[in-house]
N, C-alpha and C positions, 0 to 999 in steps of 0.2 A: 159669910159667917164671921165672927168676930174672931180675932187672932189674939194670943196671950202676948203681951207688950214686955217681953223679957228684955232687959238692956241689954246684955252681952250673950246671945245663944252660942252655945257648943257647938263643935262641928259634928257631924252625923258620922263621919267615918268611923270612931271606936265602936259606935252602936251597930253598924252595918257588918262591921267585921265580927262581933259577938253575934249576930243575928246569923250569918253564913254559918258560924261555928256550931250554932244551935242546931241548925238544919243538918250539917254534917252527922251530928250526934244522935237524930233520930233514928227510928227502925226502919225496917225495909216496908216498901209498901205493898199491899196485897190488891190484886186487879182482879176485876169480874171478868176481862175479857183481855186482849191483846192491847188496848190502848188504856190510858189514863184520863180521868176526866176531873177538871178544875173548873171552877166557879170563880170568876174574876169579876170583882164586885167593886165599882168606883163612885164616889161622892160625886153628883154631877151639879151640885148646887154652884151659884154664881161664881163662888171664891176660887173653884176647882178649874176654870177654863184653861189657863196654861198648863196645870200637870195632866188635865184630860190630852190635850194638844200632845204632849211628850208621850203620854201612854199609847196615843195612838200611832206613833213613829215608833216605839219599841216593841209594840206587841209580835211583830213577825220575828223577832229575835227569841220570843218565849216559843214559838213552834219549830224554830230552827234547833234550839236546844233540845227540845223535847223529841224531834224526829229521831235524833241520834239515841234513844233509848226505848223507841217502839213507838212514838206517836202520842199525841196528847188532844183530847178533843175538849174544847173551852166553850162556855156560856157566860155571855156578857150580862151582868145584873147592874142597874144604877138607879138610883133615886134621885129627885129635883123637885121643885117648886111646891105645889099643896098637895102632899099626899101621893106622888106620882113616883111608883116604884114599878120598874119592868124588867123582865128578862127575856132574852134572844132564846133563839132555838141553840142547838149544840153545833158548832161548827169545828172543821177539821183543818182549816187552811189560814194563815195571815192575811191572805187577800180578801176573804169572807169577812174575817172580822173588822179588819181595817175599813169595810165598806158599811159596815153598820156601825161603827164609832163615829165615823165620818158625816153619817146622817143626825149626829146627836149634838145639841147644843146645850150649854148649862144655863139653867133658870133657877134664880133666887129661892129659898126655902130652907127647912130645917131637916137635920139629919133623920135617917130611917133606917139606922143599922140593925135593928131589931128585925125589921122585914127581911132584911140579907140574911142575918143567922137564920131564919125561919125557914126563908126560901132553901137555903141550902140543904137543911134537916130535912126538906119534903122530899129534893132531888135524890138524897142519897137514901130515901126509903124505896124510892123506886127504881133507882140503880146506883151501885156504889159511886160515890165521889172521893177522889183523894185528898182534895185539899180545896180550901177555901182561901183566896186572896183578897183583902179589903184594902182600897188606898183612899186615904181620906185625910183632913186637918182638924176635925171637931167632934165632939158628941154632945147631943142636945136631948138625951133620954135617960130614963132610970137606969143607974147602974144593975140595981139587983135583977131588974126585967131581963137586961141583957145577958148578966153571968147565968141566969137560969138556962137560957138555951145554949149559951157557950159549954156550959156542963152537958147538954145533952149532945152537943156534937162531940165532944171529948169521949162521951159513954159509946158512941156508936163509931168513934175513929175516923171522924171528919177533922182535922187540925186546921185551925184559921190562922193565916198570917197576917198579921196586922200592920200596915206600913203607914206609918204618920208623917205627915208634911207639915213642918213648923213644930212650936214649942208650946201649946197650948197645954198645959197641965191636967186639966179635966180629960181631955183625950188620951194622953197618955196614961193616965190610970186606969181608964176603962178600957184602952187597947190592950195595954199589959195583962188585964184580967182576962178578957177574953182569950186573948192568946193561951194563956196560963190554964185556963181551965178545958181549952178545948185541945189542949196538948200541941199546940203550933208554936208561934214565935212572934216576937214583936221588933219592929225597928223603925228608928226615926231616918228620914232622909231629908237632906237641905233643900231648900225651896229651890226650883229651876235647875236640878241639878239632874240632868238625864242619865249621865253615866251611872250614878247611884242609885236610881231607881231602876236602870236598867240590869245591873248586877242581881238586885233582889229579884227581880221578875224572872230573871234567867234561871237564878238557884232553884227556885220554887217548880218552875215547869221542869227543870230537869228531874229535881225530887219527885213529882206527882208522876212523871211518865215512867220513872224507873228506879227512883230510892236513892240511896247513898252511894250505890256502885255509879247510878247515872250521873251524880253530882259530882263524884271523883273525876268522871272523865272531862270535866270542864278545865283540868289543868292542861288539854291539849291546845287552848286558845292562850295567846300572850298575855291578854287581861286578866284570865283568870290565874296563871300562874303569879303575876304579879301580886292579886288579891290574896293568895293562899301564902305568900311569901311574907305577907304583911300579919298572917293569921299567928305565925311561929311565936 
């Protein structure tokens, strides 16, 4: 996918701090059972391979943080190639999710964010979904159509947390609107930064598993304490 050729992109650190502050301000999560459910969606088109590999390594940390708040079931959703958009079953361990992700390679194609949003809406109709996470770098679909589905997610209580790699202004505008209409949040992370993406994924996993109280428990780690110190 094409990238915006910004001459001097800014650091993503302030936006990540703002995102984490936004997550902290969200209300408590309602659960249908003892474990939360999170749809973890990624753009698997060709430009995404480095970030896909990074996410494979980081996903275990999501389960680790979620386990502290009662556990989390995650469903992997991805799109790539010519109209290929697939969803895994629900998994309850980092090892299982890593195995699923390890079998997938990135293939060139256009974005299918609309299918991701519609899928999350359908899954929530079957059993409550606490959050949708999407990681991508572009948006090549009509914004009005995406916003309509995002609004439906917001009405039913499924916040979309939209993580953008890079500085494509079209993607930023779309991701921000999807997050706003669904009641979620938006953040950009720097290309190739595993630490930044890891902070975002752990924060949302904790929120999906146990709400603000679980997110506050992240202060038990040195990395989270350093992050919260930056938010003051």
